[in-house]
PyMOL Python script that loads the backbone (N, CA, C, O; Angstrom):
from pymol import cmd

cmd.read_pdbstr("""\
ATOM      1  N   MET A   1     -72.225 155.663 148.487  1.00  0.00           N
ATOM      2  CA  MET A   1     -71.786 155.466 147.126  1.00  0.00           C
ATOM      3  C   MET A   1     -70.799 154.303 147.109  1.00  0.00           C
ATOM      4  O   MET A   1     -69.930 154.206 147.976  1.00  0.00           O
ATOM      5  N   ASN A   2     -70.937 153.420 146.120  1.00  0.00           N
ATOM      6  CA  ASN A   2     -70.074 152.238 146.124  1.00  0.00           C
ATOM      7  C   ASN A   2     -68.683 152.524 145.539  1.00  0.00           C
ATOM      8  O   ASN A   2     -68.442 153.567 144.930  1.00  0.00           O
ATOM      9  N   ALA A   3     -67.794 151.575 145.744  1.00  0.00           N
ATOM     10  CA  ALA A   3     -66.390 151.761 145.356  1.00  0.00           C
ATOM     11  C   ALA A   3     -66.226 151.871 143.848  1.00  0.00           C
ATOM     12  O   ALA A   3     -65.368 152.617 143.376  1.00  0.00           O
ATOM     13  N   THR A   4     -67.027 151.147 143.090  1.00  0.00           N
ATOM     14  CA  THR A   4     -66.918 151.202 141.630  1.00  0.00           C
ATOM     15  C   THR A   4     -67.267 152.593 141.117  1.00  0.00           C
ATOM     16  O   THR A   4     -66.580 153.123 140.244  1.00  0.00           O
ATOM     17  N   THR A   5     -68.312 153.177 141.645  1.00  0.00           N
ATOM     18  CA  THR A   5     -68.704 154.525 141.250  1.00  0.00           C
ATOM     19  C   THR A   5     -67.608 155.518 141.592  1.00  0.00           C
ATOM     20  O   THR A   5     -67.288 156.397 140.791  1.00  0.00           O
ATOM     21  N   GLN A   6     -67.038 155.384 142.769  1.00  0.00           N
ATOM     22  CA  GLN A   6     -65.962 156.287 143.178  1.00  0.00           C
ATOM     23  C   GLN A   6     -64.762 156.161 142.244  1.00  0.00           C
ATOM     24  O   GLN A   6     -64.157 157.168 141.874  1.00  0.00           O
ATOM     25  N   LYS A   7     -64.415 154.936 141.862  1.00  0.00           N
ATOM     26  CA  LYS A   7     -63.282 154.728 140.965  1.00  0.00           C
ATOM     27  C   LYS A   7     -63.548 155.334 139.593  1.00  0.00           C
ATOM     28  O   LYS A   7     -62.657 155.938 138.995  1.00  0.00           O
ATOM     29  N   LEU A   8     -64.761 155.176 139.098  1.00  0.00           N
ATOM     30  CA  LEU A   8     -65.107 155.737 137.788  1.00  0.00           C
ATOM     31  C   LEU A   8     -65.082 157.263 137.801  1.00  0.00           C
ATOM     32  O   LEU A   8     -64.556 157.892 136.883  1.00  0.00           O
ATOM     33  N   VAL A   9     -65.652 157.847 138.845  1.00  0.00           N
ATOM     34  CA  VAL A   9     -65.657 159.310 138.958  1.00  0.00           C
ATOM     35  C   VAL A   9     -64.230 159.821 139.103  1.00  0.00           C
ATOM     36  O   VAL A   9     -63.863 160.813 138.475  1.00  0.00           O
ATOM     37  N   THR A  10     -63.433 159.163 139.914  1.00  0.00           N
ATOM     38  CA  THR A  10     -62.038 159.569 140.098  1.00  0.00           C
ATOM     39  C   THR A  10     -61.270 159.462 138.786  1.00  0.00           C
ATOM     40  O   THR A  10     -60.516 160.371 138.437  1.00  0.00           O
ATOM     41  N   ALA A  11     -61.449 158.374 138.063  1.00  0.00           N
ATOM     42  CA  ALA A  11     -60.758 158.204 136.779  1.00  0.00           C
ATOM     43  C   ALA A  11     -61.163 159.295 135.793  1.00  0.00           C
ATOM     44  O   ALA A  11     -60.321 159.831 135.073  1.00  0.00           O
ATOM     45  N   GLY A  12     -62.440 159.620 135.763  1.00  0.00           N
ATOM     46  CA  GLY A  12     -62.912 160.674 134.870  1.00  0.00           C
ATOM     47  C   GLY A  12     -62.348 162.036 135.218  1.00  0.00           C
ATOM     48  O   GLY A  12     -61.927 162.787 134.338  1.00  0.00           O
ATOM     49  N   THR A  13     -62.339 162.354 136.503  1.00  0.00           N
ATOM     50  CA  THR A  13     -61.814 163.661 136.909  1.00  0.00           C
ATOM     51  C   THR A  13     -60.306 163.750 136.690  1.00  0.00           C
ATOM     52  O   THR A  13     -59.791 164.809 136.331  1.00  0.00           O
ATOM     53  N   VAL A  14     -59.604 162.650 136.905  1.00  0.00           N
ATOM     54  CA  VAL A  14     -58.157 162.639 136.661  1.00  0.00           C
ATOM     55  C   VAL A  14     -57.875 162.818 135.168  1.00  0.00           C
ATOM     56  O   VAL A  14     -56.961 163.552 134.791  1.00  0.00           O
ATOM     57  N   ALA A  15     -58.651 162.153 134.329  1.00  0.00           N
ATOM     58  CA  ALA A  15     -58.475 162.288 132.882  1.00  0.00           C
ATOM     59  C   ALA A  15     -58.734 163.726 132.440  1.00  0.00           C
ATOM     60  O   ALA A  15     -57.975 164.290 131.652  1.00  0.00           O
ATOM     61  N   LEU A  16     -59.795 164.302 132.948  1.00  0.00           N
ATOM     62  CA  LEU A  16     -60.117 165.692 132.606  1.00  0.00           C
ATOM     63  C   LEU A  16     -59.026 166.645 133.089  1.00  0.00           C
ATOM     64  O   LEU A  16     -58.631 167.558 132.365  1.00  0.00           O
ATOM     65  N   ALA A  17     -58.548 166.435 134.297  1.00  0.00           N
ATOM     66  CA  ALA A  17     -57.467 167.277 134.825  1.00  0.00           C
ATOM     67  C   ALA A  17     -56.207 167.136 133.975  1.00  0.00           C
ATOM     68  O   ALA A  17     -55.494 168.114 133.751  1.00  0.00           O
ATOM     69  N   GLY A  18     -55.937 165.934 133.507  1.00  0.00           N
ATOM     70  CA  GLY A  18     -54.782 165.714 132.638  1.00  0.00           C
ATOM     71  C   GLY A  18     -54.896 166.458 131.325  1.00  0.00           C
ATOM     72  O   GLY A  18     -53.921 167.038 130.847  1.00  0.00           O
ATOM     73  N   LEU A  19     -56.092 166.443 130.735  1.00  0.00           N
ATOM     74  CA  LEU A  19     -56.311 167.171 129.487  1.00  0.00           C
ATOM     75  C   LEU A  19     -56.135 168.677 129.681  1.00  0.00           C
ATOM     76  O   LEU A  19     -55.501 169.351 128.869  1.00  0.00           O
ATOM     77  N   VAL A  20     -56.698 169.182 130.756  1.00  0.00           N
ATOM     78  CA  VAL A  20     -56.577 170.618 131.043  1.00  0.00           C
ATOM     79  C   VAL A  20     -55.113 170.986 131.295  1.00  0.00           C
ATOM     80  O   VAL A  20     -54.624 171.991 130.778  1.00  0.00           O
ATOM     81  N   ALA A  21     -54.417 170.173 132.088  1.00  0.00           N
ATOM     82  CA  ALA A  21     -53.006 170.451 132.386  1.00  0.00           C
ATOM     83  C   ALA A  21     -52.167 170.424 131.115  1.00  0.00           C
ATOM     84  O   ALA A  21     -51.274 171.256 130.951  1.00  0.00           O
ATOM     85  N   ALA A  22     -52.436 169.489 130.218  1.00  0.00           N
ATOM     86  CA  ALA A  22     -51.685 169.404 128.969  1.00  0.00           C
ATOM     87  C   ALA A  22     -51.913 170.637 128.097  1.00  0.00           C
ATOM     88  O   ALA A  22     -50.972 171.152 127.492  1.00  0.00           O
ATOM     89  N   LYS A  23     -53.145 171.107 128.031  1.00  0.00           N
ATOM     90  CA  LYS A  23     -53.444 172.307 127.242  1.00  0.00           C
ATOM     91  C   LYS A  23     -52.776 173.545 127.846  1.00  0.00           C
ATOM     92  O   LYS A  23     -52.230 174.380 127.125  1.00  0.00           O
ATOM     93  N   VAL A  24     -52.827 173.649 129.166  1.00  0.00           N
ATOM     94  CA  VAL A  24     -52.178 174.779 129.838  1.00  0.00           C
ATOM     95  C   VAL A  24     -50.670 174.739 129.581  1.00  0.00           C
ATOM     96  O   VAL A  24     -50.052 175.775 129.334  1.00  0.00           O
ATOM     97  N   LEU A  25     -50.086 173.555 129.640  1.00  0.00           N
ATOM     98  CA  LEU A  25     -48.653 173.404 129.386  1.00  0.00           C
ATOM     99  C   LEU A  25     -48.308 173.829 127.959  1.00  0.00           C
ATOM    100  O   LEU A  25     -47.327 174.541 127.745  1.00  0.00           O
ATOM    101  N   GLU A  26     -49.101 173.400 126.990  1.00  0.00           N
ATOM    102  CA  GLU A  26     -48.834 173.769 125.604  1.00  0.00           C
ATOM    103  C   GLU A  26     -48.887 175.287 125.410  1.00  0.00           C
ATOM    104  O   GLU A  26     -48.019 175.861 124.754  1.00  0.00           O
ATOM    105  N   LYS A  27     -49.902 175.929 125.979  1.00  0.00           N
ATOM    106  CA  LYS A  27     -50.028 177.389 125.859  1.00  0.00           C
ATOM    107  C   LYS A  27     -48.881 178.088 126.589  1.00  0.00           C
ATOM    108  O   LYS A  27     -48.308 179.049 126.077  1.00  0.00           O
ATOM    109  N   GLY A  28     -48.548 177.602 127.785  1.00  0.00           N
ATOM    110  CA  GLY A  28     -47.445 178.185 128.553  1.00  0.00           C
ATOM    111  C   GLY A  28     -46.114 178.031 127.843  1.00  0.00           C
ATOM    112  O   GLY A  28     -45.287 178.943 127.854  1.00  0.00           O
ATOM    113  N   TRP A  29     -45.909 176.880 127.229  1.00  0.00           N
ATOM    114  CA  TRP A  29     -44.671 176.640 126.500  1.00  0.00           C
ATOM    115  C   TRP A  29     -44.521 177.655 125.374  1.00  0.00           C
ATOM    116  O   TRP A  29     -43.442 178.209 125.163  1.00  0.00           O
ATOM    117  N   LYS A  30     -45.617 177.893 124.654  1.00  0.00           N
ATOM    118  CA  LYS A  30     -45.567 178.853 123.548  1.00  0.00           C
ATOM    119  C   LYS A  30     -45.310 180.270 124.060  1.00  0.00           C
ATOM    120  O   LYS A  30     -44.571 181.032 123.436  1.00  0.00           O
ATOM    121  N   LEU A  31     -45.915 180.622 125.191  1.00  0.00           N
ATOM    122  CA  LEU A  31     -45.678 181.949 125.768  1.00  0.00           C
ATOM    123  C   LEU A  31     -44.222 182.132 126.179  1.00  0.00           C
ATOM    124  O   LEU A  31     -43.638 183.192 125.955  1.00  0.00           O
ATOM    125  N   VAL A  32     -43.644 181.109 126.773  1.00  0.00           N
ATOM    126  CA  VAL A  32     -42.274 181.216 127.289  1.00  0.00           C
ATOM    127  C   VAL A  32     -41.235 181.128 126.174  1.00  0.00           C
ATOM    128  O   VAL A  32     -40.285 181.911 126.144  1.00  0.00           O
ATOM    129  N   THR A  33     -41.413 180.172 125.255  1.00  0.00           N
ATOM    130  CA  THR A  33     -40.389 179.936 124.232  1.00  0.00           C
ATOM    131  C   THR A  33     -40.656 180.653 122.916  1.00  0.00           C
ATOM    132  O   THR A  33     -39.733 180.895 122.139  1.00  0.00           O
ATOM    133  N   GLY A  34     -41.914 180.990 122.668  1.00  0.00           N
ATOM    134  CA  GLY A  34     -42.249 181.652 121.415  1.00  0.00           C
ATOM    135  C   GLY A  34     -42.580 180.713 120.273  1.00  0.00           C
ATOM    136  O   GLY A  34     -42.870 181.164 119.164  1.00  0.00           O
ATOM    137  N   HIS A  35     -42.540 179.396 120.531  1.00  0.00           N
ATOM    138  CA  HIS A  35     -42.917 178.449 119.474  1.00  0.00           C
ATOM    139  C   HIS A  35     -43.691 177.277 120.044  1.00  0.00           C
ATOM    140  O   HIS A  35     -43.794 177.114 121.260  1.00  0.00           O
ATOM    141  N   GLU A  36     -44.234 176.467 119.153  1.00  0.00           N
ATOM    142  CA  GLU A  36     -45.103 175.363 119.568  1.00  0.00           C
ATOM    143  C   GLU A  36     -44.365 174.355 120.456  1.00  0.00           C
ATOM    144  O   GLU A  36     -43.141 174.230 120.403  1.00  0.00           O
ATOM    145  N   ALA A  37     -45.140 173.648 121.265  1.00  0.00           N
ATOM    146  CA  ALA A  37     -44.567 172.606 122.131  1.00  0.00           C
ATOM    147  C   ALA A  37     -43.959 171.505 121.265  1.00  0.00           C
ATOM    148  O   ALA A  37     -44.519 171.157 120.225  1.00  0.00           O
ATOM    149  N   PRO A  38     -42.825 170.957 121.681  1.00  0.00           N
ATOM    150  CA  PRO A  38     -42.145 169.928 120.875  1.00  0.00           C
ATOM    151  C   PRO A  38     -42.788 168.549 121.062  1.00  0.00           C
ATOM    152  O   PRO A  38     -42.327 167.738 121.865  1.00  0.00           O
ATOM    153  N   ILE A  39     -43.846 168.304 120.315  1.00  0.00           N
ATOM    154  CA  ILE A  39     -44.520 167.009 120.441  1.00  0.00           C
ATOM    155  C   ILE A  39     -44.291 166.116 119.223  1.00  0.00           C
ATOM    156  O   ILE A  39     -44.670 164.944 119.230  1.00  0.00           O
ATOM    157  N   ASP A  40     -43.669 166.669 118.173  1.00  0.00           N
ATOM    158  CA  ASP A  40     -43.385 165.902 116.962  1.00  0.00           C
ATOM    159  C   ASP A  40     -41.887 165.595 116.925  1.00  0.00           C
ATOM    160  O   ASP A  40     -41.066 166.483 116.691  1.00  0.00           O
ATOM    161  N   PHE A  41     -41.546 164.327 117.159  1.00  0.00           N
ATOM    162  CA  PHE A  41     -40.130 163.946 117.219  1.00  0.00           C
ATOM    163  C   PHE A  41     -39.448 164.000 115.856  1.00  0.00           C
ATOM    164  O   PHE A  41     -38.220 163.957 115.779  1.00  0.00           O
ATOM    165  N   ASP A  42     -40.221 164.091 114.787  1.00  0.00           N
ATOM    166  CA  ASP A  42     -39.642 164.176 113.448  1.00  0.00           C
ATOM    167  C   ASP A  42     -39.308 165.611 113.042  1.00  0.00           C
ATOM    168  O   ASP A  42     -38.772 165.839 111.957  1.00  0.00           O
ATOM    169  N   ASP A  43     -39.618 166.570 113.898  1.00  0.00           N
ATOM    170  CA  ASP A  43     -39.344 167.974 113.607  1.00  0.00           C
ATOM    171  C   ASP A  43     -37.837 168.221 113.718  1.00  0.00           C
ATOM    172  O   ASP A  43     -37.256 168.090 114.795  1.00  0.00           O
ATOM    173  N   ASP A  44     -37.217 168.578 112.599  1.00  0.00           N
ATOM    174  CA  ASP A  44     -35.767 168.792 112.577  1.00  0.00           C
ATOM    175  C   ASP A  44     -35.333 170.095 113.244  1.00  0.00           C
ATOM    176  O   ASP A  44     -34.150 170.270 113.535  1.00  0.00           O
ATOM    177  N   GLN A  45     -36.271 171.009 113.489  1.00  0.00           N
ATOM    178  CA  GLN A  45     -35.919 172.303 114.080  1.00  0.00           C
ATOM    179  C   GLN A  45     -35.884 172.266 115.604  1.00  0.00           C
ATOM    180  O   GLN A  45     -35.495 173.248 116.235  1.00  0.00           O
ATOM    181  N   THR A  46     -36.283 171.152 116.199  1.00  0.00           N
ATOM    182  CA  THR A  46     -36.321 171.045 117.657  1.00  0.00           C
ATOM    183  C   THR A  46     -35.153 170.195 118.136  1.00  0.00           C
ATOM    184  O   THR A  46     -34.922 169.097 117.629  1.00  0.00           O
ATOM    185  N   SER A  47     -34.426 170.707 119.106  1.00  0.00           N
ATOM    186  CA  SER A  47     -33.265 169.976 119.623  1.00  0.00           C
ATOM    187  C   SER A  47     -33.706 168.884 120.600  1.00  0.00           C
ATOM    188  O   SER A  47     -34.809 168.926 121.145  1.00  0.00           O
ATOM    189  N   ILE A  48     -32.844 167.932 120.804  1.00  0.00           N
ATOM    190  CA  ILE A  48     -33.135 166.842 121.742  1.00  0.00           C
ATOM    191  C   ILE A  48     -33.256 167.383 123.160  1.00  0.00           C
ATOM    192  O   ILE A  48     -34.051 166.874 123.950  1.00  0.00           O
ATOM    193  N   SER A  49     -32.480 168.403 123.488  1.00  0.00           N
ATOM    194  CA  SER A  49     -32.560 168.980 124.840  1.00  0.00           C
ATOM    195  C   SER A  49     -33.928 169.621 125.072  1.00  0.00           C
ATOM    196  O   SER A  49     -34.460 169.560 126.180  1.00  0.00           O
ATOM    197  N   GLU A  50     -34.499 170.236 124.032  1.00  0.00           N
ATOM    198  CA  GLU A  50     -35.828 170.823 124.171  1.00  0.00           C
ATOM    199  C   GLU A  50     -36.881 169.734 124.398  1.00  0.00           C
ATOM    200  O   GLU A  50     -37.797 169.911 125.201  1.00  0.00           O
ATOM    201  N   PHE A  51     -36.748 168.617 123.695  1.00  0.00           N
ATOM    202  CA  PHE A  51     -37.660 167.489 123.909  1.00  0.00           C
ATOM    203  C   PHE A  51     -37.555 166.974 125.345  1.00  0.00           C
ATOM    204  O   PHE A  51     -38.564 166.699 125.994  1.00  0.00           O
ATOM    205  N   VAL A  52     -36.326 166.850 125.825  1.00  0.00           N
ATOM    206  CA  VAL A  52     -36.110 166.331 127.182  1.00  0.00           C
ATOM    207  C   VAL A  52     -36.681 167.290 128.223  1.00  0.00           C
ATOM    208  O   VAL A  52     -37.328 166.853 129.175  1.00  0.00           O
ATOM    209  N   ILE A  53     -36.452 168.576 128.053  1.00  0.00           N
ATOM    210  CA  ILE A  53     -36.983 169.563 128.999  1.00  0.00           C
ATOM    211  C   ILE A  53     -38.501 169.549 128.982  1.00  0.00           C
ATOM    212  O   ILE A  53     -39.138 169.579 130.035  1.00  0.00           O
ATOM    213  N   TYR A  54     -39.084 169.504 127.788  1.00  0.00           N
ATOM    214  CA  TYR A  54     -40.548 169.474 127.682  1.00  0.00           C
ATOM    215  C   TYR A  54     -41.114 168.215 128.342  1.00  0.00           C
ATOM    216  O   TYR A  54     -42.127 168.279 129.038  1.00  0.00           O
ATOM    217  N   ALA A  55     -40.467 167.083 128.126  1.00  0.00           N
ATOM    218  CA  ALA A  55     -40.930 165.827 128.724  1.00  0.00           C
ATOM    219  C   ALA A  55     -40.867 165.889 130.250  1.00  0.00           C
ATOM    220  O   ALA A  55     -41.788 165.434 130.930  1.00  0.00           O
ATOM    221  N   ALA A  56     -39.792 166.445 130.783  1.00  0.00           N
ATOM    222  CA  ALA A  56     -39.651 166.552 132.238  1.00  0.00           C
ATOM    223  C   ALA A  56     -40.693 167.485 132.833  1.00  0.00           C
ATOM    224  O   ALA A  56     -41.315 167.165 133.846  1.00  0.00           O
ATOM    225  N   VAL A  57     -40.881 168.633 132.206  1.00  0.00           N
ATOM    226  CA  VAL A  57     -41.865 169.602 132.709  1.00  0.00           C
ATOM    227  C   VAL A  57     -43.275 169.032 132.607  1.00  0.00           C
ATOM    228  O   VAL A  57     -44.059 169.142 133.550  1.00  0.00           O
ATOM    229  N   SER A  58     -43.600 168.427 131.470  1.00  0.00           N
ATOM    230  CA  SER A  58     -44.948 167.887 131.304  1.00  0.00           C
ATOM    231  C   SER A  58     -45.196 166.728 132.258  1.00  0.00           C
ATOM    232  O   SER A  58     -46.298 166.597 132.791  1.00  0.00           O
ATOM    233  N   GLY A  59     -44.209 165.898 132.480  1.00  0.00           N
ATOM    234  CA  GLY A  59     -44.365 164.797 133.433  1.00  0.00           C
ATOM    235  C   GLY A  59     -44.626 165.300 134.839  1.00  0.00           C
ATOM    236  O   GLY A  59     -45.484 164.774 135.547  1.00  0.00           O
ATOM    237  N   ALA A  60     -43.886 166.315 135.238  1.00  0.00           N
ATOM    238  CA  ALA A  60     -44.074 166.877 136.580  1.00  0.00           C
ATOM    239  C   ALA A  60     -45.451 167.521 136.726  1.00  0.00           C
ATOM    240  O   ALA A  60     -46.137 167.311 137.727  1.00  0.00           O
ATOM    241  N   ILE A  61     -45.848 168.299 135.735  1.00  0.00           N
ATOM    242  CA  ILE A  61     -47.148 168.972 135.806  1.00  0.00           C
ATOM    243  C   ILE A  61     -48.292 167.970 135.819  1.00  0.00           C
ATOM    244  O   ILE A  61     -49.243 168.118 136.587  1.00  0.00           O
ATOM    245  N   LEU A  62     -48.204 166.957 134.975  1.00  0.00           N
ATOM    246  CA  LEU A  62     -49.273 165.956 134.936  1.00  0.00           C
ATOM    247  C   LEU A  62     -49.319 165.124 136.217  1.00  0.00           C
ATOM    248  O   LEU A  62     -50.400 164.743 136.665  1.00  0.00           O
ATOM    249  N   ALA A  63     -48.175 164.843 136.802  1.00  0.00           N
ATOM    250  CA  ALA A  63     -48.154 164.093 138.062  1.00  0.00           C
ATOM    251  C   ALA A  63     -48.794 164.899 139.191  1.00  0.00           C
ATOM    252  O   ALA A  63     -49.547 164.353 139.998  1.00  0.00           O
ATOM    253  N   VAL A  64     -48.499 166.179 139.245  1.00  0.00           N
ATOM    254  CA  VAL A  64     -49.094 167.044 140.274  1.00  0.00           C
ATOM    255  C   VAL A  64     -50.603 167.165 140.056  1.00  0.00           C
ATOM    256  O   VAL A  64     -51.378 167.104 141.011  1.00  0.00           O
ATOM    257  N   ALA A  65     -51.014 167.334 138.804  1.00  0.00           N
ATOM    258  CA  ALA A  65     -52.449 167.433 138.502  1.00  0.00           C
ATOM    259  C   ALA A  65     -53.174 166.150 138.903  1.00  0.00           C
ATOM    260  O   ALA A  65     -54.265 166.198 139.473  1.00  0.00           O
ATOM    261  N   ARG A  66     -52.570 165.015 138.607  1.00  0.00           N
ATOM    262  CA  ARG A  66     -53.182 163.731 138.954  1.00  0.00           C
ATOM    263  C   ARG A  66     -53.301 163.575 140.469  1.00  0.00           C
ATOM    264  O   ARG A  66     -54.366 163.228 140.980  1.00  0.00           O
ATOM    265  N   ALA A  67     -52.217 163.829 141.179  1.00  0.00           N
ATOM    266  CA  ALA A  67     -52.223 163.669 142.634  1.00  0.00           C
ATOM    267  C   ALA A  67     -53.221 164.604 143.297  1.00  0.00           C
ATOM    268  O   ALA A  67     -53.967 164.197 144.188  1.00  0.00           O
ATOM    269  N   ALA A  68     -53.234 165.854 142.863  1.00  0.00           N
ATOM    270  CA  ALA A  68     -54.146 166.830 143.455  1.00  0.00           C
ATOM    271  C   ALA A  68     -55.606 166.456 143.175  1.00  0.00           C
ATOM    272  O   ALA A  68     -56.462 166.574 144.051  1.00  0.00           O
ATOM    273  N   THR A  69     -55.877 166.012 141.964  1.00  0.00           N
ATOM    274  CA  THR A  69     -57.244 165.628 141.603  1.00  0.00           C
ATOM    275  C   THR A  69     -57.695 164.413 142.395  1.00  0.00           C
ATOM    276  O   THR A  69     -58.822 164.382 142.889  1.00  0.00           O
ATOM    277  N   GLN A  70     -56.837 163.418 142.522  1.00  0.00           N
ATOM    278  CA  GLN A  70     -57.194 162.236 143.302  1.00  0.00           C
ATOM    279  C   GLN A  70     -57.464 162.600 144.757  1.00  0.00           C
ATOM    280  O   GLN A  70     -58.422 162.112 145.357  1.00  0.00           O
ATOM    281  N   LYS A  71     -56.625 163.453 145.319  1.00  0.00           N
ATOM    282  CA  LYS A  71     -56.795 163.852 146.714  1.00  0.00           C
ATOM    283  C   LYS A  71     -58.107 164.609 146.912  1.00  0.00           C
ATOM    284  O   LYS A  71     -58.843 164.341 147.861  1.00  0.00           O
ATOM    285  N   GLN A  72     -58.394 165.541 146.029  1.00  0.00           N
ATOM    286  CA  GLN A  72     -59.619 166.327 146.159  1.00  0.00           C
ATOM    287  C   GLN A  72     -60.866 165.477 145.918  1.00  0.00           C
ATOM    288  O   GLN A  72     -61.889 165.679 146.572  1.00  0.00           O
ATOM    289  N   THR A  73     -60.786 164.539 144.995  1.00  0.00           N
ATOM    290  CA  THR A  73     -61.921 163.642 144.747  1.00  0.00           C
ATOM    291  C   THR A  73     -62.177 162.764 145.961  1.00  0.00           C
ATOM    292  O   THR A  73     -63.327 162.553 146.349  1.00  0.00           O
ATOM    293  N   LYS A  74     -61.111 162.252 146.561  1.00  0.00           N
ATOM    294  CA  LYS A  74     -61.250 161.429 147.764  1.00  0.00           C
ATOM    295  C   LYS A  74     -61.868 162.248 148.900  1.00  0.00           C
ATOM    296  O   LYS A  74     -62.737 161.765 149.627  1.00  0.00           O
ATOM    297  N   LYS A  75     -61.411 163.480 149.040  1.00  0.00           N
ATOM    298  CA  LYS A  75     -61.935 164.369 150.075  1.00  0.00           C
ATOM    299  C   LYS A  75     -63.421 164.659 149.834  1.00  0.00           C
ATOM    300  O   LYS A  75     -64.210 164.690 150.778  1.00  0.00           O
ATOM    301  N   ALA A  76     -63.797 164.870 148.577  1.00  0.00           N
ATOM    302  CA  ALA A  76     -65.198 165.146 148.238  1.00  0.00           C
ATOM    303  C   ALA A  76     -66.086 163.941 148.561  1.00  0.00           C
ATOM    304  O   ALA A  76     -67.183 164.103 149.095  1.00  0.00           O
ATOM    305  N   PHE A  77     -65.618 162.752 148.242  1.00  0.00           N
ATOM    306  CA  PHE A  77     -66.416 161.549 148.544  1.00  0.00           C
ATOM    307  C   PHE A  77     -66.541 161.346 150.057  1.00  0.00           C
ATOM    308  O   PHE A  77     -67.588 160.910 150.534  1.00  0.00           O
ATOM    309  N   ALA A  78     -65.495 161.656 150.808  1.00  0.00           N
ATOM    310  CA  ALA A  78     -65.575 161.541 152.261  1.00  0.00           C
ATOM    311  C   ALA A  78     -66.613 162.510 152.817  1.00  0.00           C
ATOM    312  O   ALA A  78     -67.356 162.165 153.735  1.00  0.00           O
ATOM    313  N   THR A  79     -66.665 163.712 152.269  1.00  0.00           N
ATOM    314  CA  THR A  79     -67.660 164.704 152.702  1.00  0.00           C
ATOM    315  C   THR A  79     -69.064 164.233 152.350  1.00  0.00           C
ATOM    316  O   THR A  79     -69.981 164.375 153.158  1.00  0.00           O
ATOM    317  N   ILE A  80     -69.247 163.676 151.155  1.00  0.00           N
ATOM    318  CA  ILE A  80     -70.553 163.180 150.745  1.00  0.00           C
ATOM    319  C   ILE A  80     -71.021 162.043 151.645  1.00  0.00           C
ATOM    320  O   ILE A  80     -72.192 161.986 152.019  1.00  0.00           O
ATOM    321  N   GLU A  81     -70.110 161.143 151.992  1.00  0.00           N
ATOM    322  CA  GLU A  81     -70.476 159.998 152.836  1.00  0.00           C
ATOM    323  C   GLU A  81     -70.842 160.424 154.248  1.00  0.00           C
ATOM    324  O   GLU A  81     -71.646 159.757 154.900  1.00  0.00           O
ATOM    325  N   LYS A  82     -70.268 161.527 154.738  1.00  0.00           N
ATOM    326  CA  LYS A  82     -70.585 162.008 156.076  1.00  0.00           C
ATOM    327  C   LYS A  82     -71.985 162.617 156.118  1.00  0.00           C
ATOM    328  O   LYS A  82     -72.623 162.643 157.170  1.00  0.00           O
ATOM    329  N   SER A  83     -72.457 163.105 154.977  1.00  0.00           N
ATOM    330  CA  SER A  83     -73.769 163.761 154.919  1.00  0.00           C
ATOM    331  C   SER A  83     -74.906 162.773 155.054  1.00  0.00           C
ATOM    332  O   SER A  83     -76.073 163.166 155.024  1.00  0.00           O
TER     333      SER A  83
END
""", "prot")
cmd.dss("prot")
cmd.show_as("cartoon", "prot")
cmd.util.cbc("prot")
cmd.orient("prot")
């Protein structure tokens, strides 16, 4: 399999993992806090500290999802090439 195909597949899987991680984060946030994730900066009921905490948590979760997906995709392509 050529490098372009690998890059496209990796980009697609990373994007999908990011979408899934974001949805899981939104649902988890609601379970933990009891209200919607603070994604609207014009919302007067959400404090700046809540925005900062949400941004930090979402950044960490998305970074882990991206790294794990890239690693697993690379591992899968290595297995395919050995076959």
